BAGUKE-394150 format. One record per residue (C-alpha): x, y, z; residue number from 1. Coordinates in Angstrom, 1 decimal, always signed. Layout:
+--------+--------+--------+-----+
!      X !      Y !      Z !   k !
+--------+--------+--------+-----+
!      X !      Y !      Z ! NUM !
...
+--------+--------+--------+-----+
# end
This chain:
+--------+--------+--------+-----+
!      X !      Y !      Z !   k !
+--------+--------+--------+-----+
!  +44.3 !  +36.6 !  -10.8 !   1 !
!  +44.1 !  +33.1 !   -9.3 !   2 !
!  +40.6 !  +31.7 !   -9.2 !   3 !
!  +40.3 !  +28.3 !   -7.5 !   4 !
!  +38.4 !  +26.0 !   -5.2 !   5 !
!  +39.7 !  +24.6 !   -1.9 !   6 !
!  +38.3 !  +21.5 !   -0.2 !   7 !
!  +38.1 !  +22.2 !   +3.5 !   8 !
!  +36.0 !  +19.2 !   +4.7 !   9 !
!  +34.5 !  +16.0 !   +3.3 !  10 !
!  +31.4 !  +18.1 !   +2.5 !  11 !
!  +32.6 !  +21.7 !   +1.8 !  12 !
!  +34.6 !  +23.3 !   -0.9 !  13 !
!  +35.4 !  +27.0 !   -0.9 !  14 !
!  +35.5 !  +29.3 !   -3.9 !  15 !
!  +38.3 !  +32.0 !   -3.7 !  16 !
!  +40.1 !  +34.6 !   -5.8 !  17 !
!  +43.7 !  +35.7 !   -5.0 !  18 !
!  +44.2 !  +39.1 !   -6.6 !  19 !
!  +46.9 !  +41.8 !   -6.8 !  20 !
!  +50.4 !  +42.5 !   -5.7 !  21 !
!  +52.2 !  +39.4 !   -4.4 !  22 !
!  +54.7 !  +41.6 !   -2.5 !  23 !
!  +52.1 !  +43.3 !   -0.4 !  24 !
!  +50.8 !  +42.1 !   +3.0 !  25 !
!  +47.9 !  +39.8 !   +2.2 !  26 !
!  +44.4 !  +41.1 !   +3.0 !  27 !
!  +41.7 !  +38.5 !   +3.6 !  28 !
!  +38.2 !  +39.9 !   +2.9 !  29 !
!  +35.5 !  +38.4 !   +5.1 !  30 !
!  +32.0 !  +39.0 !   +3.7 !  31 !
!  +28.9 !  +39.6 !   +5.7 !  32 !
!  +25.6 !  +37.8 !   +5.9 !  33 !
!  +26.4 !  +35.2 !   +7.0 !  34 !
!  +25.9 !  +33.7 !   +3.6 !  35 !
!  +26.1 !  +36.7 !   +1.3 !  36 !
!  +29.3 !  +35.8 !   -0.5 !  37 !
!  +31.6 !  +38.5 !   -1.9 !  38 !
!  +30.7 !  +40.5 !   -5.0 !  39 !
!  +32.5 !  +42.4 !   -7.7 !  40 !
!  +31.4 !  +45.6 !   -5.9 !  41 !
!  +33.5 !  +44.6 !   -2.9 !  42 !
!  +36.6 !  +44.8 !   -5.1 !  43 !
!  +36.2 !  +48.6 !   -5.7 !  44 !
!  +37.9 !  +49.5 !   -2.4 !  45 !
!  +41.3 !  +48.1 !   -3.4 !  46 !
!  +44.2 !  +49.1 !   -5.6 !  47 !
!  +45.4 !  +45.8 !   -6.9 !  48 !
!  +48.7 !  +47.4 !   -8.0 !  49 !
!  +49.4 !  +47.9 !   -4.3 !  50 !
!  +47.2 !  +45.4 !   -2.5 !  51 !
!  +47.0 !  +41.7 !   -2.5 !  52 !
!  +43.5 !  +40.6 !   -1.5 !  53 !
!  +42.0 !  +37.1 !   -1.0 !  54 !
!  +38.3 !  +37.1 !   -1.5 !  55 !
!  +36.3 !  +33.9 !   -0.8 !  56 !
!  +32.8 !  +32.7 !   -0.2 !  57 !
!  +32.3 !  +31.1 !   +3.2 !  58 !
!  +30.8 !  +27.6 !   +3.6 !  59 !
!  +27.4 !  +27.3 !   +2.0 !  60 !
!  +27.6 !  +30.8 !   +0.5 !  61 !
!  +27.4 !  +31.9 !   -3.1 !  62 !
!  +29.9 !  +30.0 !   -5.3 !  63 !
!  +31.2 !  +27.7 !   -2.5 !  64 !
!  +29.8 !  +24.2 !   -2.6 !  65 !
!  +27.4 !  +22.7 !   -1.7 !  66 !
!  +25.2 !  +25.8 !   -2.0 !  67 !
!  +23.2 !  +26.7 !   +1.1 !  68 !
!  +24.6 !  +23.7 !   +3.1 !  69 !
!  +24.3 !  +24.2 !   +6.9 !  70 !
!  +25.8 !  +20.9 !   +7.8 !  71 !
!  +29.3 !  +21.2 !   +9.3 !  72 !
!  +28.7 !  +24.9 !   +9.2 !  73 !
!  +29.5 !  +26.7 !  +12.5 !  74 !
!  +31.7 !  +29.7 !  +13.5 !  75 !
!  +34.4 !  +27.2 !  +14.6 !  76 !
!  +34.3 !  +25.7 !  +11.1 !  77 !
!  +34.6 !  +29.1 !   +9.5 !  78 !
!  +37.5 !  +30.1 !  +11.7 !  79 !
!  +39.4 !  +27.0 !  +10.8 !  80 !
!  +38.7 !  +27.6 !   +7.1 !  81 !
!  +40.6 !  +30.9 !   +7.3 !  82 !
!  +43.5 !  +29.0 !   +8.7 !  83 !
!  +43.3 !  +26.3 !   +6.0 !  84 !
!  +43.1 !  +29.0 !   +3.3 !  85 !
!  +46.1 !  +30.8 !   +4.7 !  86 !
!  +48.1 !  +27.5 !   +4.8 !  87 !
!  +47.0 !  +26.6 !   +1.3 !  88 !
!  +48.3 !  +30.0 !   +0.0 !  89 !
!  +51.4 !  +29.9 !   +2.2 !  90 !
!  +50.4 !  +33.0 !   +4.1 !  91 !
!  +51.9 !  +33.4 !   +7.5 !  92 !
!  +50.2 !  +36.6 !   +8.6 !  93 !
!  +47.4 !  +38.6 !   +7.1 !  94 !
!  +45.3 !  +41.7 !   +7.5 !  95 !
!  +41.7 !  +40.7 !   +8.1 !  96 !
!  +39.1 !  +43.0 !   +6.6 !  97 !
!  +35.6 !  +42.1 !   +7.9 !  98 !
!  +32.3 !  +43.5 !   +6.9 !  99 !
!  +29.2 !  +43.2 !   +9.3 ! 100 !
!  +29.1 !  +39.4 !  +10.1 ! 101 !
!  +32.7 !  +39.3 !   +8.7 ! 102 !
!  +33.7 !  +41.5 !  +11.6 ! 103 !
!  +32.5 !  +38.9 !  +14.1 ! 104 !
!  +34.4 !  +36.2 !  +12.2 ! 105 !
!  +37.6 !  +38.3 !  +11.8 ! 106 !
!  +37.6 !  +39.1 !  +15.5 ! 107 !
!  +37.0 !  +35.5 !  +16.6 ! 108 !
!  +39.8 !  +34.4 !  +14.3 ! 109 !
!  +42.1 !  +37.0 !  +15.8 ! 110 !
!  +41.2 !  +35.8 !  +19.3 ! 111 !
!  +42.0 !  +32.2 !  +18.4 ! 112 !
!  +45.1 !  +32.9 !  +16.2 ! 113 !
!  +46.5 !  +36.4 !  +17.2 ! 114 !
!  +49.9 !  +35.4 !  +15.8 ! 115 !
!  +48.4 !  +35.1 !  +12.3 ! 116 !
!  +46.8 !  +38.5 !  +12.2 ! 117 !
!  +48.8 !  +41.7 !  +11.1 ! 118 !
!  +45.8 !  +44.0 !  +11.8 ! 119 !
!  +42.0 !  +44.0 !  +11.8 ! 120 !
!  +39.9 !  +46.4 !   +9.7 ! 121 !
!  +36.3 !  +46.1 !  +10.9 ! 122 !
!  +33.4 !  +47.8 !   +9.0 ! 123 !
!  +30.0 !  +47.8 !  +10.8 ! 124 !
!  +30.9 !  +45.7 !  +13.8 ! 125 !
!  +28.5 !  +42.9 !  +14.7 ! 126 !
!  +29.0 !  +41.7 !  +18.2 ! 127 !
!  +27.6 !  +38.2 !  +17.6 ! 128 !
!  +26.0 !  +38.2 !  +21.1 ! 129 !
!  +22.4 !  +38.1 !  +22.4 ! 130 !
!  +22.1 !  +41.9 !  +22.4 ! 131 !
!  +23.1 !  +42.2 !  +18.7 ! 132 !
!  +20.9 !  +39.3 !  +17.6 ! 133 !
!  +17.9 !  +40.4 !  +19.6 ! 134 !
!  +18.2 !  +43.9 !  +18.2 ! 135 !
!  +18.2 !  +42.7 !  +14.7 ! 136 !
!  +15.8 !  +39.8 !  +14.5 ! 137 !
!  +13.9 !  +39.6 !  +17.7 ! 138 !
!  +12.1 !  +42.9 !  +17.9 ! 139 !
!  +14.8 !  +45.5 !  +18.4 ! 140 !
!  +13.7 !  +47.4 !  +15.3 ! 141 !
!   +9.9 !  +47.0 !  +15.9 ! 142 !
!   +9.4 !  +50.6 !  +16.8 ! 143 !
!  +11.9 !  +52.5 !  +14.7 ! 144 !
!  +11.2 !  +50.4 !  +11.6 ! 145 !
!   +7.6 !  +49.3 !  +12.4 ! 146 !
!   +6.5 !  +48.8 !   +8.7 ! 147 !
!   +9.6 !  +46.7 !   +7.9 ! 148 !
!   +9.3 !  +44.7 !  +11.1 ! 149 !
!   +5.6 !  +43.9 !  +10.5 ! 150 !
!   +6.3 !  +42.6 !   +7.0 ! 151 !
!   +9.2 !  +40.5 !   +8.3 ! 152 !
!   +7.1 !  +38.7 !  +11.0 ! 153 !
!   +3.8 !  +38.5 !   +9.0 ! 154 !
!   +4.6 !  +35.0 !   +8.0 ! 155 !
!   +5.5 !  +33.9 !  +11.5 ! 156 !
!   +2.8 !  +32.6 !  +13.9 ! 157 !
!   +2.4 !  +34.6 !  +17.1 ! 158 !
!   +3.7 !  +31.8 !  +19.2 ! 159 !
!   +7.0 !  +32.1 !  +17.4 ! 160 !
!   +7.4 !  +35.9 !  +17.7 ! 161 !
!  +10.2 !  +35.4 !  +20.3 ! 162 !
!  +11.9 !  +32.9 !  +18.0 ! 163 !
!  +11.7 !  +34.5 !  +14.6 ! 164 !
!  +15.0 !  +33.2 !  +13.2 ! 165 !
!  +14.2 !  +29.7 !  +14.3 ! 166 !
!  +10.9 !  +29.8 !  +12.5 ! 167 !
!  +12.4 !  +31.2 !   +9.4 ! 168 !
!  +15.1 !  +28.5 !   +9.5 ! 169 !
!  +12.5 !  +25.7 !   +9.7 ! 170 !
!  +10.9 !  +27.0 !   +6.6 ! 171 !
!  +14.1 !  +27.6 !   +4.8 ! 172 !
!  +15.3 !  +24.0 !   +5.5 ! 173 !
!  +12.1 !  +22.0 !   +5.6 ! 174 !
!   +9.5 !  +24.0 !   +3.6 ! 175 !
!   +8.4 !  +23.4 !   +0.1 ! 176 !
!  +10.5 !  +24.8 !   -2.7 ! 177 !
!   +8.0 !  +27.7 !   -3.0 ! 178 !
!   +8.1 !  +28.3 !   +0.8 ! 179 !
!  +11.9 !  +28.3 !   +0.8 ! 180 !
!  +12.0 !  +31.0 !   -1.8 ! 181 !
!   +9.3 !  +33.1 !   -0.2 ! 182 !
!  +11.0 !  +33.0 !   +3.3 ! 183 !
!  +14.5 !  +33.6 !   +1.7 ! 184 !
!  +13.2 !  +36.6 !   -0.1 ! 185 !
!  +11.5 !  +38.1 !   +3.0 ! 186 !
!  +14.5 !  +37.4 !   +5.2 ! 187 !
!  +16.8 !  +39.4 !   +2.9 ! 188 !
!  +14.2 !  +42.0 !   +2.1 ! 189 !
!  +14.0 !  +42.9 !   +5.8 ! 190 !
!  +17.7 !  +43.6 !   +5.9 ! 191 !
!  +17.9 !  +45.5 !   +2.7 ! 192 !
!  +14.9 !  +47.6 !   +3.6 ! 193 !
!  +16.8 !  +48.9 !   +6.7 ! 194 !
!  +20.5 !  +48.7 !   +5.8 ! 195 !
!  +20.9 !  +52.0 !   +3.9 ! 196 !
!  +19.9 !  +55.4 !   +5.2 ! 197 !
!  +16.9 !  +56.7 !   +3.2 ! 198 !
!  +16.7 !  +53.7 !   +0.9 ! 199 !
!  +13.8 !  +54.0 !   -1.6 ! 200 !
!  +11.3 !  +51.2 !   -2.2 ! 201 !
!  +12.3 !  +50.8 !   -5.8 ! 202 !
!  +15.9 !  +50.2 !   -4.9 ! 203 !
!  +15.2 !  +47.1 !   -2.7 ! 204 !
!  +14.2 !  +44.4 !   -5.2 ! 205 !
!  +17.1 !  +45.0 !   -7.6 ! 206 !
!  +19.6 !  +44.8 !   -4.7 ! 207 !
!  +18.1 !  +41.5 !   -3.5 ! 208 !
!  +18.3 !  +40.1 !   -7.0 ! 209 !
!  +21.9 !  +41.1 !   -7.4 ! 210 !
!  +23.4 !  +38.5 !   -5.1 ! 211 !
!  +22.6 !  +34.9 !   -3.9 ! 212 !
!  +19.8 !  +35.8 !   -1.5 ! 213 !
!  +18.9 !  +32.2 !   -0.8 ! 214 !
!  +22.2 !  +31.4 !   +0.8 ! 215 !
!  +22.2 !  +34.7 !   +2.6 ! 216 !
!  +18.9 !  +33.9 !   +4.2 ! 217 !
!  +19.6 !  +30.3 !   +5.1 ! 218 !
!  +23.0 !  +31.0 !   +6.6 ! 219 !
!  +21.7 !  +34.1 !   +8.4 ! 220 !
!  +18.8 !  +32.2 !  +10.0 ! 221 !
!  +21.1 !  +29.2 !  +10.8 ! 222 !
!  +23.7 !  +31.4 !  +12.6 ! 223 !
!  +21.3 !  +33.8 !  +14.4 ! 224 !
!  +19.1 !  +31.0 !  +15.7 ! 225 !
!  +22.2 !  +29.4 !  +17.2 ! 226 !
!  +23.6 !  +32.5 !  +18.8 ! 227 !
!  +26.3 !  +32.6 !  +16.2 ! 228 !
!  +27.7 !  +29.4 !  +17.7 ! 229 !
!  +29.5 !  +31.5 !  +20.3 ! 230 !
!  +29.5 !  +31.5 !  +24.1 ! 231 !
!  +27.7 !  +34.5 !  +25.7 ! 232 !
!  +29.6 !  +37.7 !  +25.1 ! 233 !
!  +32.5 !  +35.6 !  +23.8 ! 234 !
!  +34.4 !  +38.5 !  +22.1 ! 235 !
!  +34.2 !  +40.8 !  +25.1 ! 236 !
!  +35.3 !  +38.0 !  +27.4 ! 237 !
!  +38.3 !  +37.3 !  +25.3 ! 238 !
!  +39.2 !  +40.9 !  +24.4 ! 239 !
!  +42.7 !  +40.7 !  +26.0 ! 240 !
!  +43.7 !  +38.3 !  +23.2 ! 241 !
!  +43.6 !  +41.3 !  +20.8 ! 242 !
!  +45.8 !  +43.7 !  +22.8 ! 243 !
!  +48.8 !  +43.4 !  +20.4 ! 244 !
!  +46.8 !  +43.7 !  +17.2 ! 245 !
!  +46.2 !  +47.1 !  +15.6 ! 246 !
!  +42.4 !  +47.5 !  +14.9 ! 247 !
!  +40.6 !  +50.0 !  +12.8 ! 248 !
!  +36.8 !  +50.3 !  +13.2 ! 249 !
!  +34.5 !  +52.1 !  +10.7 ! 250 !
!  +30.9 !  +52.3 !  +11.7 ! 251 !
!  +27.8 !  +54.2 !  +10.6 ! 252 !
!  +26.3 !  +56.4 !  +13.2 ! 253 !
!  +22.8 !  +55.4 !  +12.2 ! 254 !
!  +23.4 !  +51.7 !  +11.5 ! 255 !
!  +20.1 !  +50.0 !  +12.1 ! 256 !
!  +21.4 !  +46.5 !  +11.9 ! 257 !
!  +24.6 !  +46.8 !  +14.0 ! 258 !
!  +23.8 !  +49.3 !  +16.8 ! 259 !
!  +26.5 !  +51.9 !  +17.4 ! 260 !
!  +26.3 !  +51.3 !  +21.1 ! 261 !
!  +27.7 !  +47.8 !  +20.7 ! 262 !
!  +30.5 !  +49.1 !  +18.5 ! 263 !
!  +31.3 !  +51.7 !  +21.2 ! 264 !
!  +31.3 !  +49.0 !  +23.8 ! 265 !
!  +34.0 !  +47.2 !  +21.9 ! 266 !
!  +36.1 !  +50.4 !  +21.5 ! 267 !
!  +35.8 !  +51.0 !  +25.3 ! 268 !
!  +37.5 !  +47.7 !  +26.0 ! 269 !
!  +40.3 !  +48.1 !  +23.5 ! 270 !
!  +43.6 !  +50.0 !  +23.9 ! 271 !
!  +44.8 !  +49.7 !  +20.3 ! 272 !
!  +41.9 !  +50.8 !  +18.2 ! 273 !
!  +41.4 !  +53.7 !  +15.8 ! 274 !
!  +37.7 !  +54.3 !  +15.4 ! 275 !
!  +35.7 !  +56.3 !  +12.9 ! 276 !
!  +32.0 !  +56.8 !  +13.5 ! 277 !
!  +30.7 !  +58.5 !  +10.4 ! 278 !
!  +27.4 !  +59.6 !   +9.1 ! 279 !
!  +25.5 !  +56.7 !   +7.5 ! 280 !
!  +23.7 !  +53.5 !   +8.1 ! 281 !
!  +24.9 !  +49.9 !   +7.5 ! 282 !
!  +25.7 !  +49.9 !   +3.8 ! 283 !
!  +29.2 !  +50.4 !   +2.5 ! 284 !
!  +27.6 !  +52.2 !   -0.5 ! 285 !
!  +26.9 !  +55.3 !   +1.6 ! 286 !
!  +29.4 !  +58.0 !   +0.6 ! 287 !
!  +30.9 !  +58.7 !   +4.0 ! 288 !
!  +31.4 !  +55.1 !   +4.8 ! 289 !
!  +32.7 !  +54.2 !   +1.4 ! 290 !
!  +35.2 !  +57.1 !   +1.4 ! 291 !
!  +36.5 !  +56.3 !   +4.9 ! 292 !
!  +37.1 !  +52.6 !   +3.9 ! 293 !
!  +39.1 !  +53.8 !   +0.9 ! 294 !
!  +41.0 !  +56.3 !   +3.0 ! 295 !
!  +41.9 !  +53.6 !   +5.5 ! 296 !
!  +43.1 !  +51.2 !   +2.8 ! 297 !
!  +45.2 !  +53.8 !   +1.1 ! 298 !
!  +46.9 !  +54.2 !   +4.5 ! 299 !
!  +48.1 !  +50.6 !   +4.7 ! 300 !
!  +49.9 !  +50.6 !   +1.3 ! 301 !
+--------+--------+--------+-----+
# end
């Protein structure tokens, strides 16, 4: 295992791990959030005797430095970081495996640098457009998850109910230390309370405490309040750039965070996609989603 840090700007340094078989086509794992970082749990999908996988924490996330920094932190910056990491590790071409927000990042990278991408594996596609953002943090779940939505917006004054991520971001950046922690916890609690089909109340807090929820919240609010730093419907408008890249999509049929309709819209515009819509929500810990990921990865050995 190679564990290291890579300086990618005057401000940011990325934490990464390079694991597995050096003779295999490299897989770059792109975590979700934004801001969640990768975890030891993410490694369970891979056979390191067969796979080579590069895990890293995106700017401001988890072990990357400085923690929670939103300066010089846009989608363009994250795309270029993938390129810098590949150059640093002398990787000409890689498989990109993106989860949730990581699917957005993987797809945008493939649009910009199709020659650098062997294939895309997308788990829980997030379109990164206004439809996707509005569904998640601007009221799209207010009826189907009324209790969870009401808790999420209870700290937000009524005049900001159409700009929920903006208000959260203001508190996460400018609030007191106590306010920052409260708003970070509530941002992440909202996601965790809807991300897994049939999740129980007692499961929520231990999951939140198991990863750096402060960077998850700050990066999430930063990106979603800025339309993911992408032009309107950027991925769909640039879809032709992906026509020569094999794509595998795995998506939960009852995903509350990333609506299946937007995943199907992507599939509709692609000629080179193998899609699996399986029973489950957003979490990769749900059995059918977990099993399908492992099945797909075994197929690329």
